[in-house]
C-alpha positions in Angstrom: -9.3 -36.9 23.1 -11.6 -34.9 21.0 -11.1 -31.2 21.7 -13.5 -28.5 20.5 -12.7 -24.8 20.6 -15.8 -22.8 21.0 -17.1 -19.2 21.4 -19.6 -18.7 24.1 -22.4 -16.5 22.5 -24.8 -16.5 25.4 -25.4 -18.0 28.9 -22.9 -19.6 31.2 -20.8 -22.7 31.1 -21.2 -24.8 34.2 -19.3 -27.9 35.2 -21.5 -31.0 34.6 -23.8 -29.2 32.1 -24.9 -31.3 29.1 -24.1 -29.9 25.7 -25.2 -31.0 22.2 -22.7 -30.7 19.4 -24.0 -30.6 15.8 -22.1 -30.7 12.6 -22.9 -28.2 9.9 -23.7 -30.3 6.8 -22.9 -27.3 4.5 -19.4 -26.7 6.0 -18.6 -30.4 6.4 -19.5 -31.2 2.8 -17.5 -28.2 1.5 -14.4 -29.4 3.5 -15.0 -33.0 2.2 -15.1 -31.7 -1.4 -11.8 -29.8 -1.0 -10.2 -32.8 0.7 -11.1 -35.2 -2.1 -9.8 -32.5 -4.5 -6.4 -32.7 -2.8 -6.2 -36.4 -3.6 -7.1 -35.9 -7.2 -4.7 -33.0 -7.4 -1.7 -35.0 -6.2 -2.4 -37.8 -8.7 -2.8 -35.3 -11.5 0.5 -33.5 -10.5 2.3 -36.8 -10.6 0.9 -37.6 -14.0 1.9 -34.2 -15.5 5.1 -33.3 -13.6 6.5 -36.8 -12.8 6.5 -39.4 -10.1 8.9 -37.4 -7.9 5.9 -35.3 -6.8 4.9 -36.1 -3.2 2.7 -34.3 -0.7 4.6 -32.1 1.6 1.6 -30.8 3.6 -2.0 -29.8 2.9 -4.8 -27.9 4.5 -8.5 -28.1 3.6 -11.4 -26.2 5.0 -14.8 -25.1 3.8 -13.3 -22.4 1.6 -10.4 -23.9 -0.3 -7.7 -26.6 -0.6 -4.1 -25.8 -0.1 -1.6 -28.4 -1.3 2.2 -28.4 -0.8 4.3 -30.8 -2.9 7.9 -31.5 -3.8 9.0 -30.1 -7.2 12.2 -28.5 -8.4 10.8 -25.4 -10.0 7.7 -23.3 -10.7 4.9 -25.1 -12.5 4.2 -23.5 -15.9 0.8 -22.1 -16.9 0.4 -24.9 -19.5 1.2 -27.6 -16.9 -1.3 -26.0 -14.5 -4.0 -26.2 -17.2 -3.2 -29.8 -17.8 -3.5 -30.6 -14.1 -6.7 -28.8 -13.8 -8.1 -30.5 -16.9 -7.2 -34.0 -15.5 -8.8 -33.2 -12.1 -12.0 -32.0 -13.7 -12.1 -35.0 -16.0 -12.1 -37.3 -13.0 -14.8 -35.2 -11.4 -17.1 -35.5 -14.5 -16.3 -39.2 -14.7 -18.3 -39.5 -11.4 -15.8 -42.0 -9.9 -16.7 -43.7 -6.5 -14.6 -42.7 -3.5 -14.1 -45.7 -1.3 -12.7 -45.7 2.3 -11.5 -49.0 3.8 -9.7 -49.8 7.1 -7.0 -52.6 6.6 -3.7 -53.8 7.8 -0.9 -51.5 6.8 0.9 -54.4 5.0 -2.2 -54.8 2.8 -2.4 -51.1 2.1 1.3 -51.0 1.0 0.6 -53.9 -1.3 -2.1 -51.8 -2.9 0.4 -49.1 -3.5 -1.3 -46.6 -1.2 0.6 -43.4 -0.9 1.6 -42.2 2.6 3.0 -39.0 4.1 6.8 -39.0 4.4 7.9 -39.2 8.0 4.4 -39.9 9.3 4.0 -42.8 11.8 1.2 -45.2 11.1 -0.3 -48.0 13.3 -0.9 -51.6 12.4 -4.3 -50.7 10.8 -4.8 -47.8 8.5 -7.6 -46.1 6.6 -7.2 -46.2 2.8 -9.1 -43.8 0.5 -9.3 -45.0 -3.1 -10.7 -43.1 -6.1 -11.1 -45.8 -8.7 -7.6 -46.8 -9.9 -6.5 -43.1 -10.2 -5.6 -42.4 -6.5 -5.0 -44.6 -3.5 -3.8 -42.9 -0.3 -3.6 -43.4 3.5 -5.9 -40.8 4.9 -8.1 -40.3 8.0 -10.0 -37.2 6.8 -13.5 -36.6 5.5 -14.3 -37.2 1.9 -17.2 -37.3 -0.6 -18.5 -40.6 -1.8 -18.3 -39.7 -5.5 -16.0 -37.3 -7.4 -19.0 -35.8 -9.1 -20.0 -34.2 -5.8 -17.0 -31.8 -6.2 -18.9 -30.0 -9.0 -15.7 -28.7 -10.5 -12.2 -27.6 -9.6 -10.3 -24.4 -10.3 -6.7 -23.5 -9.4 -6.4 -20.1 -7.8 -2.6 -19.8 -7.4 0.7 -21.6 -7.6 3.7 -20.4 -5.6 6.8 -21.3 -3.7 6.2 -22.5 -0.1 9.9 -23.4 0.7 13.1 -24.6 -1.0 12.0 -27.4 -3.3 8.4 -27.1 -2.2 5.6 -25.6 -4.3 2.1 -24.7 -3.2 -1.2 -24.8 -5.1 -4.5 -23.4 -3.8 -7.8 -24.2 -5.4 -11.6 -24.2 -4.9 -14.5 -26.6 -5.6 -18.3 -26.7 -5.5 -20.1 -23.6 -4.4 -16.9 -21.7 -3.8 -16.1 -22.3 -7.5 -19.5 -20.7 -8.4 -18.7 -17.8 -6.0 -15.4 -17.3 -7.7 -17.1 -17.3 -11.1 -19.5 -14.6 -9.9 -16.7 -12.6 -8.5 -14.6 -12.7 -11.7 -17.7 -11.9 -13.8 -18.4 -8.9 -11.7 -14.8 -7.7 -12.0 -14.9 -8.0 -15.8 -18.2 -6.2 -15.9 -16.7 -3.3 -13.9 -13.7 -3.2 -16.2 -16.0 -3.2 -19.3 -18.0 -0.4 -17.8 -14.9 1.8 -17.2 -13.6 1.1 -20.7 -17.0 1.8 -22.2 -17.4 -1.7 -23.6 -21.0 -3.0 -23.9 -20.1 -6.7 -24.1 -17.5 -8.4 -21.9 -16.5 -10.6 -24.9 -15.3 -7.4 -26.7 -12.8 -6.5 -23.9 -9.7 -8.1 -25.5 -10.2 -6.0 -28.7 -10.8 -2.8 -26.7 -7.7 -3.4 -24.6 -5.6 -4.1 -27.7 -6.8 -0.8 -29.2 -6.0 1.1 -26.0 -2.5 -0.4 -25.9 -1.8 0.6 -29.4 -3.1 4.1 -28.7 -1.0 4.3 -25.5 2.1 3.1 -27.4 1.6 5.9 -30.0 1.1 8.5 -27.3 4.3 7.4 -25.5 6.2 7.6 -28.7 5.0 11.1 -29.4 5.9 12.1 -25.8 9.4 10.8 -26.1 9.9 12.8 -29.3 8.6 15.9 -27.5 11.0 15.2 -24.6 13.9 14.7 -27.0 13.1 18.1 -28.7 12.9 19.8 -25.3 16.2 18.1 -24.2 17.9 19.5 -27.3 16.8 23.0 -26.4 18.1 22.4 -22.9 21.5 21.3 -24.2 21.8 24.6 -26.1 21.3 26.3 -22.7 24.0 24.2 -21.2 26.5 25.3 -23.8 25.8 28.9 -22.7 26.1 28.2 -19.0 29.2 26.0 -19.1 31.9 26.7 -16.4 35.6 26.5 -17.3 38.0 25.1 -14.7 41.7 25.0 -15.6 40.8 24.9 -19.3 38.2 22.1 -18.8 34.6 22.8 -19.7 32.1 21.5 -17.1 28.4 21.0 -17.8 26.1 20.3 -14.8 22.3 20.2 -14.8 19.3 18.5 -13.1 16.2 17.5 -15.0 13.2 16.0 -13.1 11.0 13.5 -14.8 13.4 13.0 -17.7 13.8 9.4 -19.0 17.1 7.5 -19.2 17.2 7.5 -23.0 16.7 11.3 -23.2 19.4 12.0 -20.6 21.8 9.6 -22.5 21.2 11.4 -25.8 21.8 14.8 -24.2 25.1 13.6 -22.7 26.2 12.1 -26.0 25.6 15.3 -27.8 27.6 17.3 -25.2 30.4 14.6 -25.4 30.5 14.8 -29.2 30.5 18.6 -29.4 32.9 19.1 -26.5 35.2 16.0 -26.4 37.3 17.4 -23.6 34.3 18.4 -21.4 32.9 16.8 -18.3 29.1 16.4 -18.1 27.1 15.6 -15.0 
């Protein structure tokens, strides 16, 4: 059964009425690009991380690809760069994507990858991307990897114990991402009074150095103020059974400053109690 969930925008639905369903080429092609990207991604992950990597779930729509896979730890930034580079290399190689229906025995002989725990019939659909990827799959795909336009990883995270998740984009969504990131950089450059986005790293480094210097000066000022406060504590100390007790509360005072104050009281009044 093919079930379509719809939203009625106008008119009435009547039993026996004839309806016409049309597929949005734009949305279908975007989904196909992301689905083919998932196959390229799995093959690239196995090449970079090892043959223990297997698909543990995936979801593709017109916006992005979400791919879950088995792995024992977080994927490093360098490994993600390698994976992304391999996928894009296969895209720019313009490899044909071929779908064939064949007996499952023949598919296994080809080395087609299958989903663990999935049940398959006597005949299966095999999607091959040159000699780089061969998988059992019933989904929609492009006919050539060049149609993806490009691939960019958005995130890598934990999906469950021993399962990692990568999300990425292709095609027009990649262009939209580029526009979005460019706009964000332009806004940051404007706020930092930088005329050219390329000069942002230098400007940020200068601001960090300036901030570090200001923090250092602030800590020195706090330490000087703390010393003055310690002098006041000596004057206001209470004596209980021959024991000098110093108590005080300082809001917004850093740990290092409080520690130095306590150490001075300890050194000058060894038998005292400081809170």
